[in-house]
C-alpha positions, 0 to 999 in steps of 0.5 A: 258518560256511562261511568259517571251515570253509574256513579250518580246512581250508586251514590243515591240509590240508597235513598229509594229505601228511605222513608219519605215524609211527603210534603203537601206538594204530594200528600195533599195535592189533588192534582195527583189523583186520577179523578182530577183532570190533568188540566188543572196542573196548568191553573194550579201552583206546585202545592195544588193551590189555585194560582189565583188564590190569595194563599197560592205559593205562585210556584207554577211547575206543571211538568214536575207535578205531572211527573208526580201524577205519573208516580201516583198512578203507578204506585200511589204514595209508595215512596220508592218510586218517587225516589227512584225517578229522582236518582234516574234523572240525576243520572241523565243530568250527570251524562249531560254535564259530562257531554257539555264538559268535553268541548270546554275541557278537551275531553279525556281525564278532565271531563271524566273528573268533571262528570264524577265530581258532579255525580257525587258532590254532596250539594246534590243531596237534597235535590235528589234525596228529597222528593220535591227536589225533583223540580230542580233536577228536572229543570237541570235536565232540560236546561242542559238539553237547551244549552247543548242544542244551542252549542250544536247551533253555534257549531254550524256557523262555520266561519273564523271566530269574532266575524259577527257579520259573516257568522251566519249558517252555511248554505246546506246547514241552514235548516239544521242550524236553525233546527238546533236553535228551535230545539234550544227554545223548546227545551228552555221552556220545558226547563222553565215549566219544571222550575221557573229558574229554568228560563236563565238558560237563554242568558247562559246560552247567550253568554257561552256564544259570546265569550266561549264560542265567540271568545270575546273580552267583556269590553268587546262584548259590552261594546257590541251590546251597546251598538257601539261597533258596527257589527251584528250580534250572532242571530242566536244571541238576539233570539235568546236576548228577545225570548228572555225579554219576552218572558219577563215582560209577560210576567209583568202584565196584568193577565199574568199578575196571578203567575210567579 
């Protein structure tokens, strides 16, 4: 992971010396100013407009805004610090991608190549080199942390593949098993607070459990989801589906009508 992280830093480190034409998410965002109460980020969108305002973009990304505020408190609008934080976050994301690829690709050369490809792929240029792209990079960081926690949760259910009804946490591992599940949910929430799409990690985790860890075919998974088979889904899948449904339902209530 060390090599991939170094490559990611090398590829984008030059962006720290570039001129930055700040968007209004930074330059005119009052939530970055020290005299503005930091709690305002809970009521304003990504651009600093009140969420209930008719002209609001409705992008609720308080953790990303909080990171901009940290940059502003350290070096005002000097662009190098904003770019440097983006590059560091990209390095961390690259390390996590490499860690996640190891059990999927068997480690060794293939996971090394996966990490190097992710670190240097030009598709990440806008997110890393563009300051406001930090929302994507930060969301990706916590997305992967959530997914890795879920992988550990699955690994603490030591029974043969496909035995849904027996695939529970082992006696001495129950606290650790559900501790990892709780960590996965916390990181999923953090990813969503960096950028809204982060909530999709719950669906990805469920898919991982069914098709990678459980090694089910699509038809088998569909029958289980429809209740056509007398076996229970893994508890982690149920938690992910319930949490995702809860988030989506909350966005349709009158109370949250002003949110994205």
